[in-house]
N, C-alpha and C positions, 0 to 999 in steps of 0.2 A: 216277046216276042223273045226276047233276050235271052228273059227270063228263063221261060217254057225251051229254050232250047241251054238252059246249063244251068237247068235242072236236074239234081242227082237226083230217085227215091230215096237210095239206097244210104240216103244221110242220115233219117227217118227226122226229116222236116217237111211238114207237107209247103205243097207248089204257093196257097192262098201266102203262108208266111214267108218264104221264099222271095217271090215276085214282088211281095211289099215294096222292100228298096230298090228295084230296077225301076219299078212303077215310077216313084215319087224322085229317083235321080232322072228318067224319064220329063218327068213333068217343068224341074230345077231348070234342065239343057234348056227345054224348050222356051220357056218365059223368059231366060237371060239372052236366047237369040232372037225372040217376034217383041219383045221389050218395048223398043221403039227403035227408030233407027239408027243412034248412036249411043254404042252399049252400055251397058249400065257395070258392067261387069264381065273384063274380058280374058281374063286369069281365072286360072283354078283360085289358089290363094283370094281374085278377086271375089270369087263369086262367093267363098266360104266365109269370106267375113262382111258380103252383102249378105248374106244369107245369117248370119249368125246377129247381126247390130239389131236385127229383127224380134229376137230371144231373146236380147239383154238387154233390151229396152228397159228400165224401170218406170218409163214416162210417158207420157206423148209429148209431140217440142222435139225441140237440139236439143245435145248433150251439151250439159257447159265443161269447162275446162276439166275437174276431178274425174267426170264421169268417162272423158275421152282417155284418159289417163289409164281409167279402171280396167275398160276395155280393152287396150290396148294390149296390158298386162295377162289379161285371160283369154285373148285370145291369139298372142304370141305375137303381136309384127308392132308399129310403128303408131302411135299418136297422129303423125301424120298419115298415117294411113286412112283410118281412121276418120277422120278429121273431112278425107276427101271422100270415104266413100258416103259418108252422112249429107256432106253436101247435096251428091249424088241423087240420093236417096230424097233430099228433102226437096229437088228438082222436081224428080216425077210426081213428085206429092201435086207440088205447084201449079204441075201441069197435065192432071188427074182432075184438079178441081179448075180447072178454067181458066 
């Protein structure tokens, strides 16, 4: 509904193209709010890091020290932030695996 309200047909973009951004954003917000009782990422920066970590992962499993440093540089955050979010992600994986 946000996309429909904000859509301007005079811009020359189709509604479906415009709405994709808003739909993805709402899904991400919902996942983060409802992932588990203890939130994975509470700030906007943490949410960005959480989703970008999945994109930058080169291989399954944990990051090594060099990968943490590289990801931190690419995302403009501290290595400590990357390590903490990686740890949270691993906790989620373990919890879902049972």
